[in-house]
C-alpha atoms as an extended CHARMM CRD file, in Angstrom:
* protein
*
       129  EXT
         1         1  VAL       CA             45.2890000000        3.4230000000        5.8130000000  PROA      1               0.0000000000
         2         2  TRP       CA             43.7920000000        0.7940000000        8.1390000000  PROA      2               0.0000000000
         3         3  MET       CA             41.9580000000        3.4450000000       10.0870000000  PROA      3               0.0000000000
         4         4  VAL       CA             40.2950000000        4.7970000000        6.9370000000  PROA      4               0.0000000000
         5         5  LEU       CA             39.3120000000        1.2710000000        5.8850000000  PROA      5               0.0000000000
         6         6  ILE       CA             37.8920000000        0.4650000000        9.3260000000  PROA      6               0.0000000000
         7         7  VAL       CA             35.8900000000        3.7070000000        9.3760000000  PROA      7               0.0000000000
         8         8  MET       CA             34.4500000000        2.9420000000        5.9270000000  PROA      8               0.0000000000
         9         9  VAL       CA             33.5140000000       -0.6210000000        6.8800000000  PROA      9               0.0000000000
        10        10  LEU       CA             31.9360000000        0.4640000000       10.1720000000  PROA      10              0.0000000000
        11        11  THR       CA             29.9710000000        3.1770000000        8.3660000000  PROA      11              0.0000000000
        12        12  MET       CA             28.6210000000        0.5760000000        5.9200000000  PROA      12              0.0000000000
        13        13  VAL       CA             27.7270000000       -1.8500000000        8.7350000000  PROA      13              0.0000000000
        14        14  ILE       CA             25.9680000000        0.8720000000       10.7250000000  PROA      14              0.0000000000
        15        15  GLY       CA             24.2850000000        2.0710000000        7.5450000000  PROA      15              0.0000000000
        16        16  ILE       CA             22.9290000000       -1.3800000000        6.8040000000  PROA      16              0.0000000000
        17        17  ALA       CA             21.8960000000       -1.8730000000       10.4340000000  PROA      17              0.0000000000
        18        18  VAL       CA             19.9330000000        1.3930000000       10.4030000000  PROA      18              0.0000000000
        19        19  ASP       CA             18.7290000000        1.7220000000        6.8140000000  PROA      19              0.0000000000
        20        20  LEU       CA             17.6220000000       -1.8650000000        6.1620000000  PROA      20              0.0000000000
        21        21  PRO       CA             15.0520000000       -1.8440000000        8.9850000000  PROA      21              0.0000000000
        22        22  GLY       CA             14.0000000000        1.6340000000        7.8580000000  PROA      22              0.0000000000
        23        23  GLN       CA             13.3460000000        0.3790000000        4.3430000000  PROA      23              0.0000000000
        24        24  VAL       CA             11.4670000000       -2.6710000000        5.6610000000  PROA      24              0.0000000000
        25        25  THR       CA              9.3200000000       -0.3960000000        7.8240000000  PROA      25              0.0000000000
        26        26  ALA       CA              8.5640000000        1.8500000000        4.8340000000  PROA      26              0.0000000000
        27        27  LYS       CA              7.5720000000       -1.2140000000        2.7730000000  PROA      27              0.0000000000
        28        28  ARG       CA              5.3110000000       -2.4760000000        5.5640000000  PROA      28              0.0000000000
        29        29  ARG       CA              3.6890000000        0.9650000000        5.8220000000  PROA      29              0.0000000000
        30        30  ALA       CA              3.1010000000        1.0110000000        2.0550000000  PROA      30              0.0000000000
        31        31  GLY       CA              1.3480000000       -2.3600000000        2.3710000000  PROA      31              0.0000000000
        32        32  ASP       CA             -0.6960000000       -1.1440000000        5.3320000000  PROA      32              0.0000000000
        33        33  VAL       CA             -1.7990000000        1.9690000000        3.4460000000  PROA      33              0.0000000000
        34        34  ALA       CA             -2.7520000000       -0.1840000000        0.4470000000  PROA      34              0.0000000000
        35        35  ALA       CA             -4.8170000000       -2.4680000000        2.6980000000  PROA      35              0.0000000000
        36        36  GLN       CA             -6.6320000000        0.4370000000        4.3350000000  PROA      36              0.0000000000
        37        37  ALA       CA             -7.2300000000        2.1360000000        0.9830000000  PROA      37              0.0000000000
        38        38  ALA       CA             -8.7250000000       -1.1270000000       -0.3060000000  PROA      38              0.0000000000
        39        39  ARG       CA            -10.9330000000       -1.3440000000        2.7970000000  PROA      39              0.0000000000
        40        40  VAL       CA            -12.1890000000        2.2160000000        2.2520000000  PROA      40              0.0000000000
        41        41  ALA       CA            -12.8090000000        1.4980000000       -1.4370000000  PROA      41              0.0000000000
        42        42  GLY       CA            -14.6470000000       -1.7080000000       -0.5620000000  PROA      42              0.0000000000
        43        43  GLN       CA            -17.2300000000        0.3140000000        1.3110000000  PROA      43              0.0000000000
        44        44  GLN       CA            -18.2790000000        2.0580000000       -1.9020000000  PROA      44              0.0000000000
        45        45  ILE       CA            -21.1240000000       -0.2570000000       -2.8800000000  PROA      45              0.0000000000
        46        46  SER       CA            -23.3690000000        0.2810000000       -5.8790000000  PROA      46              0.0000000000
        47        47  PRO       CA            -26.9110000000        0.7330000000       -4.5910000000  PROA      47              0.0000000000
        48        48  ASP       CA            -28.3660000000       -0.0220000000       -8.0320000000  PROA      48              0.0000000000
        49        49  ALA       CA            -26.9920000000       -3.5740000000       -8.0950000000  PROA      49              0.0000000000
        50        50  TYR       CA            -28.3350000000       -4.3130000000       -4.6270000000  PROA      50              0.0000000000
        51        51  LEU       CA            -31.7130000000       -2.6830000000       -5.1550000000  PROA      51              0.0000000000
        52        52  ALA       CA            -32.2310000000       -4.5920000000       -8.4070000000  PROA      52              0.0000000000
        53        53  ASP       CA            -32.7190000000       -7.9290000000       -6.6430000000  PROA      53              0.0000000000
        54        54  GLY       CA            -31.8170000000       -7.3850000000       -2.9830000000  PROA      54              0.0000000000
        55        55  ARG       CA            -28.9510000000       -9.8650000000       -3.2290000000  PROA      55              0.0000000000
        56        56  SER       CA            -26.2580000000       -8.6150000000       -5.6040000000  PROA      56              0.0000000000
        57        57  VAL       CA            -23.3030000000       -6.6580000000       -4.2830000000  PROA      57              0.0000000000
        58        58  GLU       CA            -21.0070000000       -4.7190000000       -6.6220000000  PROA      58              0.0000000000
        59        59  LEU       CA            -18.5450000000       -1.8830000000       -6.2300000000  PROA      59              0.0000000000
        60        60  ALA       CA            -19.4300000000        1.5930000000       -7.4400000000  PROA      60              0.0000000000
        61        61  VAL       CA            -16.3210000000        1.6410000000       -9.6450000000  PROA      61              0.0000000000
        62        62  ALA       CA            -15.6560000000        5.3880000000       -9.8970000000  PROA      62              0.0000000000
        63        63  LYS       CA            -16.3810000000        6.0090000000       -6.2130000000  PROA      63              0.0000000000
        64        64  ALA       CA            -14.2630000000        3.0340000000       -5.1140000000  PROA      64              0.0000000000
        65        65  LYS       CA            -11.2510000000        4.1100000000       -7.1660000000  PROA      65              0.0000000000
        66        66  ALA       CA            -11.5490000000        7.7160000000       -5.9960000000  PROA      66              0.0000000000
        67        67  ALA       CA            -11.8710000000        6.6720000000       -2.3460000000  PROA      67              0.0000000000
        68        68  ALA       CA             -8.7630000000        4.4810000000       -2.5730000000  PROA      68              0.0000000000
        69        69  VAL       CA             -6.6480000000        7.1360000000       -4.3030000000  PROA      69              0.0000000000
        70        70  ASP       CA             -7.8190000000        9.8180000000       -1.8560000000  PROA      70              0.0000000000
        71        71  TYR       CA             -6.7670000000        7.6170000000        1.0690000000  PROA      71              0.0000000000
        72        72  ILE       CA             -3.3720000000        6.9000000000       -0.5090000000  PROA      72              0.0000000000
        73        73  GLU       CA             -2.7130000000       10.5800000000       -1.1820000000  PROA      73              0.0000000000
        74        74  ALA       CA             -3.7830000000       11.5430000000        2.3540000000  PROA      74              0.0000000000
        75        75  ALA       CA             -1.1220000000        9.1130000000        3.6150000000  PROA      75              0.0000000000
        76        76  GLY       CA              1.5090000000       10.9630000000        1.5680000000  PROA      76              0.0000000000
        77        77  MET       CA              1.9970000000        8.2470000000       -1.0470000000  PROA      77              0.0000000000
        78        78  THR       CA              1.1770000000        7.7200000000       -4.6880000000  PROA      78              0.0000000000
        79        79  GLY       CA             -0.7800000000        4.8030000000       -6.0290000000  PROA      79              0.0000000000
        80        80  SER       CA             -3.6490000000        3.4560000000       -8.0100000000  PROA      80              0.0000000000
        81        81  ALA       CA             -6.7380000000        1.3120000000       -7.7230000000  PROA      81              0.0000000000
        82        82  ARG       CA             -8.2880000000       -0.9120000000      -10.3410000000  PROA      82              0.0000000000
        83        83  VAL       CA            -11.4500000000       -2.9700000000      -10.3150000000  PROA      83              0.0000000000
        84        84  GLU       CA            -10.7780000000       -6.5090000000      -11.5170000000  PROA      84              0.0000000000
        85        85  SER       CA            -14.4620000000       -7.4480000000      -11.6480000000  PROA      85              0.0000000000
        86        86  GLY       CA            -17.6190000000       -6.0330000000      -10.1810000000  PROA      86              0.0000000000
        87        87  THR       CA            -16.5990000000       -7.2610000000       -6.7200000000  PROA      87              0.0000000000
        88        88  GLU       CA            -12.7770000000       -7.3430000000       -6.7420000000  PROA      88              0.0000000000
        89        89  LEU       CA            -10.4300000000       -4.3900000000       -6.3420000000  PROA      89              0.0000000000
        90        90  VAL       CA             -6.6040000000       -4.1840000000       -6.3230000000  PROA      90              0.0000000000
        91        91  VAL       CA             -4.7120000000       -1.2510000000       -4.7940000000  PROA      91              0.0000000000
        92        92  GLN       CA             -1.0360000000       -0.4350000000       -5.4550000000  PROA      92              0.0000000000
        93        93  THR       CA              0.9560000000        2.0940000000       -3.4140000000  PROA      93              0.0000000000
        94        94  GLU       CA              4.4010000000        3.5860000000       -3.8850000000  PROA      94              0.0000000000
        95        95  THR       CA              6.6140000000        5.7530000000       -1.7040000000  PROA      95              0.0000000000
        96        96  THR       CA             10.3000000000        6.4380000000       -1.1910000000  PROA      96              0.0000000000
        97        97  TYR       CA             12.6380000000        5.7170000000        1.6770000000  PROA      97              0.0000000000
        98        98  LYS       CA             15.5170000000        8.1310000000        2.1890000000  PROA      98              0.0000000000
        99        99  PRO       CA             18.5360000000        6.2600000000        3.6200000000  PROA      99              0.0000000000
       100       100  ILE       CA             20.1390000000        7.9020000000        6.6340000000  PROA      100             0.0000000000
       101       101  PHE       CA             23.6630000000        6.4610000000        6.6510000000  PROA      101             0.0000000000
       102       102  LEU       CA             23.9030000000        4.8200000000        3.2390000000  PROA      102             0.0000000000
       103       103  SER       CA             23.2050000000        8.1140000000        1.4950000000  PROA      103             0.0000000000
       104       104  ALA       CA             26.7770000000        9.0500000000        2.4510000000  PROA      104             0.0000000000
       105       105  ALA       CA             27.9210000000        6.0650000000        0.3640000000  PROA      105             0.0000000000
       106       106  GLY       CA             26.0340000000        7.3640000000       -2.6580000000  PROA      106             0.0000000000
       107       107  ILE       CA             22.8490000000        5.3350000000       -2.2540000000  PROA      107             0.0000000000
       108       108  GLY       CA             19.9140000000        7.5850000000       -3.0530000000  PROA      108             0.0000000000
       109       109  ASP       CA             16.2130000000        7.3360000000       -2.3770000000  PROA      109             0.0000000000
       110       110  LEU       CA             14.7900000000        3.8090000000       -2.5070000000  PROA      110             0.0000000000
       111       111  THR       CA             11.3360000000        3.1380000000       -3.9310000000  PROA      111             0.0000000000
       112       112  VAL       CA              9.1080000000        0.8330000000       -1.9040000000  PROA      112             0.0000000000
       113       113  THR       CA              5.7280000000       -0.5080000000       -2.9510000000  PROA      113             0.0000000000
       114       114  GLY       CA              2.7220000000       -2.1300000000       -1.3700000000  PROA      114             0.0000000000
       115       115  SER       CA             -0.3680000000       -3.8310000000       -2.6760000000  PROA      115             0.0000000000
       116       116  ALA       CA             -3.6400000000       -5.1920000000       -1.3980000000  PROA      116             0.0000000000
       117       117  SER       CA             -6.7890000000       -6.6500000000       -2.8470000000  PROA      117             0.0000000000
       118       118  ILE       CA            -10.3280000000       -7.0600000000       -1.6150000000  PROA      118             0.0000000000
       119       119  ARG       CA            -13.4340000000       -8.9190000000       -2.6770000000  PROA      119             0.0000000000
       120       120  VAL       CA            -16.8330000000       -7.5540000000       -1.7340000000  PROA      120             0.0000000000
       121       121  VAL       CA            -19.3650000000      -10.1790000000       -0.7340000000  PROA      121             0.0000000000
       122       122  ARG       CA            -22.8200000000      -10.2990000000        0.8010000000  PROA      122             0.0000000000
       123       123  VAL       CA            -22.9010000000      -12.1010000000        4.1430000000  PROA      123             0.0000000000
       124       124  ALA       CA            -25.9730000000      -13.1500000000        6.0860000000  PROA      124             0.0000000000
       125       125  ASP       CA            -25.8630000000      -15.0860000000        9.3570000000  PROA      125             0.0000000000
       126       126  GLY       CA            -22.0940000000      -15.4060000000        9.0220000000  PROA      126             0.0000000000
       127       127  LYS       CA            -22.2820000000      -17.1410000000        5.6350000000  PROA      127             0.0000000000
       128       128  GLU       CA            -21.4360000000      -15.7750000000        2.2310000000  PROA      128             0.0000000000
       129       129  ARG       CA            -24.5860000000      -15.5040000000        0.1230000000  PROA      129             0.0000000000
């Protein structure tokens, strides 16, 4: 009886020691993918806004969203991008972490998420204009 109990407790401890860092790593990766997707989307600038007065900078909304989602999907995750204003974009990512040891205890796939936001600005001589 004690042996069975000790084996179960050790399995749980090892499971937590292995699967918790794995889940944290998956969450960090989801955040990193969101940040890079936001960076890629932030490069999709509307030429019309800039050419109108030579000063305004706005996102090309459809292109920015598509670029972000394409990046997320290429990373093997799901997610979305939304433009908050003409210059702000928020990216959400989602993926799953499959526990190695804790799956034996009945714990299934764990969903992890990440998010990032960007603001596009015009900079000249190191100052926001």
